[in-house]
Biopython code that builds the backbone (N, CA, C, O; Angstrom):
import numpy as np
from Bio.PDB.StructureBuilder import StructureBuilder

atoms = [
    (1, "MET", "N", (14.187, -29.645, -24.642)),
    (1, "MET", "CA", (13.119, -28.809, -24.129)),
    (1, "MET", "C", (13.736, -27.616, -23.389)),
    (1, "MET", "O", (14.610, -27.815, -22.545)),
    (2, "PRO", "N", (13.302, -26.375, -23.684)),
    (2, "PRO", "CA", (13.866, -25.202, -23.015)),
    (2, "PRO", "C", (13.503, -25.179, -21.532)),
    (2, "PRO", "O", (12.417, -25.591, -21.126)),
    (3, "ARG", "N", (14.449, -24.683, -20.745)),
    (3, "ARG", "CA", (14.234, -24.589, -19.305)),
    (3, "ARG", "C", (13.398, -23.364, -18.979)),
    (3, "ARG", "O", (13.629, -22.278, -19.509)),
    (4, "ARG", "N", (12.439, -23.551, -18.116)),
    (4, "ARG", "CA", (11.580, -22.448, -17.709)),
    (4, "ARG", "C", (12.285, -21.638, -16.628)),
    (4, "ARG", "O", (12.832, -22.213, -15.688)),
    (5, "PRO", "N", (12.283, -20.297, -16.748)),
    (5, "PRO", "CA", (12.908, -19.471, -15.718)),
    (5, "PRO", "C", (12.172, -19.612, -14.394)),
    (5, "PRO", "O", (11.014, -20.027, -14.358)),
    (6, "GLY", "N", (12.848, -19.267, -13.315)),
    (6, "GLY", "CA", (12.243, -19.357, -11.991)),
    (6, "GLY", "C", (11.097, -18.378, -11.828)),
    (6, "GLY", "O", (10.961, -17.416, -12.584)),
    (7, "VAL", "N", (10.293, -18.639, -10.843)),
    (7, "VAL", "CA", (9.150, -17.788, -10.541)),
    (7, "VAL", "C", (9.658, -16.467, -9.984)),
    (7, "VAL", "O", (10.639, -16.435, -9.241)),
    (8, "VAL", "N", (8.997, -15.393, -10.343)),
    (8, "VAL", "CA", (9.364, -14.057, -9.883)),
    (8, "VAL", "C", (9.287, -14.009, -8.364)),
    (8, "VAL", "O", (8.301, -14.458, -7.780)),
    (9, "ARG", "N", (10.317, -13.472, -7.719)),
    (9, "ARG", "CA", (10.310, -13.332, -6.263)),
    (9, "ARG", "C", (9.895, -11.912, -5.905)),
    (9, "ARG", "O", (10.480, -10.937, -6.377)),
    (10, "MET", "N", (8.890, -11.819, -5.075)),
    (10, "MET", "CA", (8.355, -10.519, -4.678)),
    (10, "MET", "C", (8.224, -10.466, -3.164)),
    (10, "MET", "O", (8.036, -11.489, -2.505)),
    (11, "GLY", "N", (8.324, -9.279, -2.635)),
    (11, "GLY", "CA", (8.074, -9.072, -1.213)),
    (11, "GLY", "C", (6.586, -8.861, -0.978)),
    (11, "GLY", "O", (5.796, -8.803, -1.921)),
    (12, "ALA", "N", (6.222, -8.751, 0.272)),
    (12, "ALA", "CA", (4.812, -8.548, 0.625)),
    (12, "ALA", "C", (4.352, -7.198, 0.099)),
    (12, "ALA", "O", (5.163, -6.272, 0.110)),
    (13, "PRO", "N", (3.179, -7.014, -0.339)),
    (13, "PRO", "CA", (2.082, -7.969, -0.465)),
    (13, "PRO", "C", (2.060, -8.692, -1.809)),
    (13, "PRO", "O", (1.162, -9.493, -2.069)),
    (14, "LEU", "N", (3.041, -8.413, -2.661)),
    (14, "LEU", "CA", (3.047, -9.019, -3.999)),
    (14, "LEU", "C", (3.388, -10.497, -3.974)),
    (14, "LEU", "O", (3.197, -11.188, -4.975)),
    (15, "ASP", "N", (3.887, -10.995, -2.859)),
    (15, "ASP", "CA", (4.222, -12.421, -2.778)),
    (15, "ASP", "C", (2.978, -13.301, -2.731)),
    (15, "ASP", "O", (3.074, -14.522, -2.852)),
    (16, "ARG", "N", (1.816, -12.688, -2.557)),
    (16, "ARG", "CA", (0.564, -13.465, -2.530)),
    (16, "ARG", "C", (0.006, -13.718, -3.929)),
    (16, "ARG", "O", (-0.949, -14.478, -4.087)),
    (17, "VAL", "N", (0.592, -13.087, -4.938)),
    (17, "VAL", "CA", (0.151, -13.286, -6.324)),
    (17, "VAL", "C", (0.686, -14.622, -6.822)),
    (17, "VAL", "O", (1.862, -14.923, -6.614)),
    (18, "PRO", "N", (-0.143, -15.426, -7.471)),
    (18, "PRO", "CA", (0.337, -16.713, -8.010)),
    (18, "PRO", "C", (1.130, -16.503, -9.308)),
    (18, "PRO", "O", (0.620, -16.723, -10.406)),
    (19, "TRP", "N", (2.376, -16.075, -9.155)),
    (19, "TRP", "CA", (3.194, -15.723, -10.317)),
    (19, "TRP", "C", (3.414, -16.895, -11.258)),
    (19, "TRP", "O", (3.503, -16.695, -12.470)),
    (20, "ASP", "N", (3.504, -18.115, -10.734)),
    (20, "ASP", "CA", (3.713, -19.271, -11.605)),
    (20, "ASP", "C", (2.517, -19.485, -12.534)),
    (20, "ASP", "O", (2.694, -19.847, -13.697)),
    (21, "LEU", "N", (1.303, -19.264, -12.025)),
    (21, "LEU", "CA", (0.115, -19.388, -12.872)),
    (21, "LEU", "C", (0.072, -18.263, -13.908)),
    (21, "LEU", "O", (-0.315, -18.479, -15.056)),
    (22, "ALA", "N", (0.474, -17.069, -13.490)),
    (22, "ALA", "CA", (0.505, -15.944, -14.432)),
    (22, "ALA", "C", (1.495, -16.227, -15.558)),
    (22, "ALA", "O", (1.214, -15.924, -16.717)),
    (23, "GLN", "N", (2.650, -16.804, -15.230)),
    (23, "GLN", "CA", (3.633, -17.141, -16.265)),
    (23, "GLN", "C", (3.048, -18.138, -17.257)),
    (23, "GLN", "O", (3.270, -18.025, -18.462)),
    (24, "ASP", "N", (2.305, -19.109, -16.749)),
    (24, "ASP", "CA", (1.689, -20.105, -17.636)),
    (24, "ASP", "C", (0.658, -19.462, -18.562)),
    (24, "ASP", "O", (0.551, -19.837, -19.730)),
    (25, "GLU", "N", (-0.101, -18.493, -18.040)),
    (25, "GLU", "CA", (-1.196, -17.905, -18.815)),
    (25, "GLU", "C", (-0.739, -16.823, -19.789)),
    (25, "GLU", "O", (-1.192, -16.794, -20.933)),
    (26, "ILE", "N", (0.159, -15.929, -19.348)),
    (26, "ILE", "CA", (0.491, -14.782, -20.198)),
    (26, "ILE", "C", (1.957, -14.716, -20.598)),
    (26, "ILE", "O", (2.356, -13.817, -21.338)),
    (27, "GLY", "N", (2.754, -15.647, -20.120)),
    (27, "GLY", "CA", (4.154, -15.694, -20.522)),
    (27, "GLY", "C", (5.089, -15.087, -19.490)),
    (27, "GLY", "O", (4.699, -14.256, -18.670)),
    (28, "VAL", "N", (6.318, -15.526, -19.559)),
    (28, "VAL", "CA", (7.331, -15.131, -18.581)),
    (28, "VAL", "C", (7.687, -13.656, -18.720)),
    (28, "VAL", "O", (7.760, -12.946, -17.717)),
    (29, "GLN", "N", (7.909, -13.185, -19.943)),
    (29, "GLN", "CA", (8.330, -11.792, -20.140)),
    (29, "GLN", "C", (7.263, -10.806, -19.677)),
    (29, "GLN", "O", (7.572, -9.804, -19.032)),
    (30, "VAL", "N", (6.012, -11.094, -20.007)),
    (30, "VAL", "CA", (4.918, -10.203, -19.601)),
    (30, "VAL", "C", (4.765, -10.220, -18.090)),
    (30, "VAL", "O", (4.554, -9.175, -17.474)),
    (31, "THR", "N", (4.869, -11.395, -17.492)),
    (31, "THR", "CA", (4.758, -11.510, -16.036)),
    (31, "THR", "C", (5.884, -10.751, -15.348)),
    (31, "THR", "O", (5.648, -10.072, -14.349)),
    (32, "ASP", "N", (7.092, -10.856, -15.863)),
    (32, "ASP", "CA", (8.216, -10.124, -15.284)),
    (32, "ASP", "C", (7.992, -8.615, -15.383)),
    (32, "ASP", "O", (8.285, -7.879, -14.441)),
    (33, "LEU", "N", (7.474, -8.161, -16.517)),
    (33, "LEU", "CA", (7.193, -6.736, -16.685)),
    (33, "LEU", "C", (6.121, -6.273, -15.702)),
    (33, "LEU", "O", (6.268, -5.227, -15.070)),
    (34, "ILE", "N", (5.059, -7.037, -15.572)),
    (34, "ILE", "CA", (3.992, -6.688, -14.627)),
    (34, "ILE", "C", (4.546, -6.646, -13.199)),
    (34, "ILE", "O", (4.217, -5.745, -12.428)),
    (35, "GLY", "N", (5.376, -7.612, -12.856)),
    (35, "GLY", "CA", (5.976, -7.634, -11.519)),
    (35, "GLY", "C", (6.857, -6.429, -11.261)),
    (35, "GLY", "O", (6.824, -5.851, -10.175)),
    (36, "LEU", "N", (7.646, -6.049, -12.256)),
    (36, "LEU", "CA", (8.518, -4.878, -12.124)),
    (36, "LEU", "C", (7.702, -3.598, -11.949)),
    (36, "LEU", "O", (8.004, -2.779, -11.081)),
    (37, "VAL", "N", (6.675, -3.428, -12.770)),
    (37, "VAL", "CA", (5.819, -2.242, -12.671)),
    (37, "VAL", "C", (5.099, -2.228, -11.318)),
    (37, "VAL", "O", (4.984, -1.177, -10.686)),
    (38, "ALA", "N", (4.623, -3.376, -10.882)),
    (38, "ALA", "CA", (3.945, -3.448, -9.586)),
    (38, "ALA", "C", (4.882, -3.054, -8.450)),
    (38, "ALA", "O", (4.472, -2.351, -7.526)),
    (39, "ARG", "N", (6.136, -3.499, -8.510)),
    (39, "ARG", "CA", (7.124, -3.139, -7.479)),
    (39, "ARG", "C", (7.374, -1.638, -7.448)),
    (39, "ARG", "O", (7.432, -1.034, -6.378)),
    (40, "VAL", "N", (7.523, -1.037, -8.631)),
    (40, "VAL", "CA", (7.777, 0.404, -8.715)),
    (40, "VAL", "C", (6.574, 1.186, -8.187)),
    (40, "VAL", "O", (6.742, 2.127, -7.411)),
    (41, "LEU", "N", (5.372, 0.807, -8.598)),
    (41, "LEU", "CA", (4.166, 1.491, -8.124)),
    (41, "LEU", "C", (3.982, 1.337, -6.621)),
    (41, "LEU", "O", (3.636, 2.299, -5.936)),
    (42, "LEU", "N", (4.209, 0.148, -6.110)),
    (42, "LEU", "CA", (4.077, -0.086, -4.676)),
    (42, "LEU", "C", (5.070, 0.770, -3.896)),
    (42, "LEU", "O", (4.719, 1.344, -2.866)),
    (43, "GLY", "N", (6.296, 0.858, -4.377)),
    (43, "GLY", "CA", (7.293, 1.694, -3.714)),
    (43, "GLY", "C", (6.894, 3.163, -3.717)),
    (43, "GLY", "O", (7.068, 3.858, -2.715)),
    (44, "ALA", "N", (6.358, 3.641, -4.842)),
    (44, "ALA", "CA", (5.929, 5.041, -4.939)),
    (44, "ALA", "C", (4.771, 5.325, -3.991)),
    (44, "ALA", "O", (4.740, 6.370, -3.341)),
    (45, "VAL", "N", (3.830, 4.410, -3.912)),
    (45, "VAL", "CA", (2.683, 4.593, -3.018)),
    (45, "VAL", "C", (3.145, 4.582, -1.562)),
    (45, "VAL", "O", (2.699, 5.409, -0.767)),
    (46, "GLN", "N", (4.028, 3.660, -1.210)),
    (46, "GLN", "CA", (4.526, 3.612, 0.164)),
    (46, "GLN", "C", (5.297, 4.880, 0.519)),
    (46, "GLN", "O", (5.177, 5.376, 1.640)),
    (47, "ASP", "N", (6.083, 5.413, -0.411)),
    (47, "ASP", "CA", (6.794, 6.675, -0.171)),
    (47, "ASP", "C", (5.820, 7.821, 0.058)),
    (47, "ASP", "O", (6.026, 8.646, 0.948)),
    (48, "GLU", "N", (4.769, 7.874, -0.737)),
    (48, "GLU", "CA", (3.762, 8.936, -0.594)),
    (48, "GLU", "C", (3.044, 8.833, 0.740)),
    (48, "GLU", "O", (2.790, 9.848, 1.387)),
    (49, "ILE", "N", (2.715, 7.619, 1.157)),
    (49, "ILE", "CA", (2.050, 7.430, 2.451)),
    (49, "ILE", "C", (2.968, 7.885, 3.575)),
    (49, "ILE", "O", (2.526, 8.565, 4.500)),
    (50, "ARG", "N", (4.244, 7.514, 3.503)),
    (50, "ARG", "CA", (5.196, 7.952, 4.536)),
    (50, "ARG", "C", (5.291, 9.475, 4.586)),
    (50, "ARG", "O", (5.326, 10.061, 5.668)),
    (51, "ALA", "N", (5.332, 10.114, 3.425)),
    (51, "ALA", "CA", (5.426, 11.573, 3.369)),
    (51, "ALA", "C", (4.185, 12.221, 3.963)),
    (51, "ALA", "O", (4.295, 13.209, 4.690)),
    (52, "GLN", "N", (3.015, 11.687, 3.670)),
    (52, "GLN", "CA", (1.778, 12.239, 4.214)),
    (52, "GLN", "C", (1.706, 12.047, 5.717)),
    (52, "GLN", "O", (1.239, 12.933, 6.433)),
    (53, "LEU", "N", (2.165, 10.894, 6.206)),
    (53, "LEU", "CA", (2.168, 10.663, 7.653)),
    (53, "LEU", "C", (3.120, 11.626, 8.344)),
    (53, "LEU", "O", (2.803, 12.143, 9.415)),
    (54, "ALA", "N", (4.277, 11.873, 7.751)),
    (54, "ALA", "CA", (5.242, 12.801, 8.340)),
    (54, "ALA", "C", (4.678, 14.216, 8.355)),
    (54, "ALA", "O", (4.855, 14.938, 9.336)),
    (55, "GLU", "N", (4.007, 14.620, 7.291)),
    (55, "GLU", "CA", (3.390, 15.945, 7.244)),
    (55, "GLU", "C", (2.252, 16.045, 8.258)),
    (55, "GLU", "O", (2.066, 17.083, 8.894)),
    (56, "GLY", "N", (1.503, 14.974, 8.400)),
    (56, "GLY", "CA", (0.353, 14.976, 9.310)),
    (56, "GLY", "C", (0.763, 15.153, 10.755)),
    (56, "GLY", "O", (0.083, 15.858, 11.500)),
    (57, "THR", "N", (1.848, 14.538, 11.172)),
    (57, "THR", "CA", (2.280, 14.675, 12.559)),
    (57, "THR", "C", (2.899, 16.040, 12.796)),
    (57, "THR", "O", (2.820, 16.552, 13.913)),
    (58, "GLY", "N", (3.508, 16.644, 11.799)),
    (58, "GLY", "CA", (4.098, 17.966, 11.949)),
    (58, "GLY", "C", (3.043, 19.055, 12.043)),
    (58, "GLY", "O", (3.267, 20.067, 12.707)),
    (59, "ASP", "N", (1.904, 18.872, 11.397)),
    (59, "ASP", "CA", (0.850, 19.878, 11.397)),
    (59, "ASP", "C", (0.074, 19.922, 12.706)),
    (59, "ASP", "O", (-0.550, 20.939, 13.010)),
    (60, "ARG", "N", (0.095, 18.861, 13.476)),
    (60, "ARG", "CA", (-0.718, 18.806, 14.690)),
    (60, "ARG", "C", (-0.337, 19.881, 15.702)),
    (60, "ARG", "O", (-1.209, 20.396, 16.402)),
    (61, "SER", "N", (0.936, 20.227, 15.794)),
    (61, "SER", "CA", (1.349, 21.224, 16.771)),
    (61, "SER", "C", (0.823, 22.608, 16.406)),
    (61, "SER", "O", (0.665, 23.453, 17.287)),
    (62, "ARG", "N", (0.551, 22.855, 15.141)),
    (62, "ARG", "CA", (0.058, 24.154, 14.715)),
    (62, "ARG", "C", (-1.449, 24.271, 14.833)),
    (62, "ARG", "O", (-1.982, 25.379, 14.780)),
    (63, "LEU", "N", (-2.136, 23.177, 14.988)),
    (63, "LEU", "CA", (-3.587, 23.202, 15.069)),
    (63, "LEU", "C", (-4.025, 23.601, 16.468)),
    (63, "LEU", "O", (-3.381, 23.249, 17.456)),
    (64, "SER", "N", (-5.122, 24.334, 16.543)),
    (64, "SER", "CA", (-5.643, 24.679, 17.866)),
    (64, "SER", "C", (-6.367, 23.459, 18.424)),
    (64, "SER", "O", (-6.908, 22.657, 17.663)),
    (65, "PRO", "N", (-6.381, 23.315, 19.745)),
    (65, "PRO", "CA", (-7.069, 22.158, 20.314)),
    (65, "PRO", "C", (-8.567, 22.229, 20.038)),
    (65, "PRO", "O", (-9.136, 23.311, 19.898)),
    (66, "ALA", "N", (-9.180, 21.081, 19.964)),
    (66, "ALA", "CA", (-10.611, 21.021, 19.694)),
    (66, "ALA", "C", (-11.373, 21.625, 20.872)),
    (66, "ALA", "O", (-11.026, 21.374, 22.027)),
    (67, "PRO", "N", (-12.409, 22.420, 20.589)),
    (67, "PRO", "CA", (-13.182, 23.010, 21.698)),
    (67, "PRO", "C", (-13.922, 21.913, 22.455)),
    (67, "PRO", "O", (-14.320, 20.896, 21.888)),
    (68, "HIS", "N", (-14.094, 22.155, 23.762)),
    (68, "HIS", "CA", (-14.839, 21.193, 24.571)),
    (68, "HIS", "C", (-16.319, 21.320, 24.253)),
    (68, "HIS", "O", (-16.847, 22.420, 24.094)),
    (69, "GLN", "N", (-16.963, 20.192, 24.167)),
    (69, "GLN", "CA", (-18.387, 20.208, 23.866)),
    (69, "GLN", "C", (-19.151, 20.251, 25.175)),
    (69, "GLN", "O", (-18.849, 19.501, 26.103)),
    (70, "ASP", "N", (-20.140, 21.129, 25.248)),
    (70, "ASP", "CA", (-20.964, 21.212, 26.453)),
    (70, "ASP", "C", (-21.816, 19.962, 26.561)),
    (70, "ASP", "O", (-22.320, 19.432, 25.570)),
    (71, "GLU", "N", (-21.959, 19.514, 27.792)),
    (71, "GLU", "CA", (-22.822, 18.363, 28.015)),
    (71, "GLU", "C", (-24.255, 18.833, 28.081)),
    (71, "GLU", "O", (-24.546, 19.902, 28.616)),
    (72, "ILE", "N", (-25.136, 18.041, 27.541)),
    (72, "ILE", "CA", (-26.557, 18.355, 27.590)),
    (72, "ILE", "C", (-27.135, 17.655, 28.806)),
    (72, "ILE", "O", (-27.030, 16.437, 28.945)),
    (73, "ALA", "N", (-27.734, 18.423, 29.666)),
    (73, "ALA", "CA", (-28.307, 17.842, 30.886)),
    (73, "ALA", "C", (-29.557, 17.068, 30.538)),
    (73, "ALA", "O", (-30.345, 17.475, 29.684)),
    (74, "ALA", "N", (-29.724, 15.950, 31.210)),
    (74, "ALA", "CA", (-30.925, 15.136, 31.008)),
    (74, "ALA", "C", (-32.112, 15.865, 31.642)),
    (74, "ALA", "O", (-31.976, 16.468, 32.707)),
    (75, "PRO", "N", (-33.253, 15.809, 30.997)),
    (75, "PRO", "CA", (-34.427, 16.492, 31.575)),
    (75, "PRO", "C", (-34.808, 15.887, 32.924)),
    (75, "PRO", "O", (-34.725, 14.675, 33.124)),
    (76, "ALA", "N", (-35.228, 16.753, 33.842)),
    (76, "ALA", "CA", (-35.645, 16.276, 35.174)),
    (76, "ALA", "C", (-36.964, 15.570, 35.054)),
    (76, "ALA", "O", (-37.837, 15.995, 34.297)),
    (77, "SER", "N", (-37.122, 14.480, 35.804)),
    (77, "SER", "CA", (-38.398, 13.755, 35.729)),
    (77, "SER", "C", (-39.306, 14.125, 36.851)),
    (77, "SER", "O", (-40.419, 13.608, 36.940)),
]
sb = StructureBuilder()
sb.init_structure("model")
sb.init_model(0)
sb.init_chain("A")
sb.init_seg("    ")
for serial, (resi, resn, name, xyz) in enumerate(atoms, 1):
    if name == "N":
        sb.init_residue(resn, " ", resi, " ")
    sb.init_atom(name, np.array(xyz, "f"), 0.0, 1.0, " ", f" {name:<3s}", serial, name[0])
structure = sb.get_structure()
């Protein structure tokens, strides 16, 4: 009987996927491919988020402060 390869090891949040069940349903090679693509996409998204956060903090110094809002006085009774 052929030996089944080990379950794909993934970091968070991909470690919550039941990879062993996926291997049973769609096969080891397909599961490995999906895991690889998911890792690459997750890395790209995380890089983009980091870049946007870095740009966002740099832009704050160039923005003018928000104007103060006048308080509305309550009507006299």
